[in-house]
N, C-alpha and C positions, 0 to 999 in steps of 0.2 A: 504492499500499499504505499501511496505517496502522503507526504506530510499534509498535502491540500486536501487528500480525502480523508484522513484522519481528523483534521480541523472541521471539515464540513459536516462530519457525523457527530463530533463534540457540540458543534452549534445547533445543529437540529435537535439534539437531545436536551439541550439547554432551553431551547425555545419550547420544547414539546412539554417540559416540566413547568415552565413558567404559565404556560396556556392551561395545562392541567390544573394548577393552583388557582387559577383565577376562576375558571369554570367552577371548580369544586367549591370556591369560596361564595360564588354567586348563587350556586344552585341550595347549598347547605347552611350558608349564613355564618357570621362570625360568631365570637363569643359573646352572650349576654352579659351585661354589667348589673343587672337588677338582680336583688335576693329573692329566693324562694321560700316560702314557709312550708315548712312539712310538719306532719302529725307525729307526735311523740308517743311512746308507750310509758305506762307507768312501771316503776321498778317492781321486781318480783319481791315478795316479802313471805315470811313464814306464817302470816295470819291467815287462818282458814275461816271462810264464812259459812255460817249455818245453812244447809239446804233449805229449799222452799218446801213448806208443809203441804202445799196443795199438790206438789208433784211426789214427794219423797213421804209416802205415808204407809202405814199398814195394810191398806186396802188396795195399795197400787199393784199393777201386774209386774212379775219379776221375769224380765225376758231371758234370764239365764236358764230358767227351767223348762225342760223339754215337755212340749206339748203333744199328746197323742189324740187326733181327733177321731180316727175310725174305730176305736177301742180294740185294736190287734195288737199282737205282740210284735210282729214283724214289720220294719219300715221299708217300703219299696217305692222307687221313683219311677221305673218303668215295668212294664209286664214281659214275660218272657214269652207268652203266646199272644198273637193278635188275632182278630176276627175280621175279615172283610165284609162287605157289604152282603155278599150271597150267603153268608153263614157259615162258611168252610174256615177251618183253624189252620193256620199256618206255623 
C-alpha cells in the first residue's frame, strides 16, 4: 500500500466516526441535567405486624390440607381406558 492509500483510509475512518457520533447524538439525545425523583423503600426491621383477623382466623380454609372431593382412596388425573362415541373401549 502506498502512503496516500493509508492516509485516505485513516481519513475516511475518522470522518465515519465523526458522522456516526453526530447521528447517534441527534437520535438518542444528550445527557439530561435535570434530576429524577425515585421511590425509595422502607428499611427492613425486625418488627412483625399482627395478621389481619378477618383473613387469619380459626374458620379460614387451610390451603395446605389435601381435599378429596370424590371420596375415593386413589387420586388419578387421567383414565387408562377411554370410550369413544360408539361405545367401544380402547
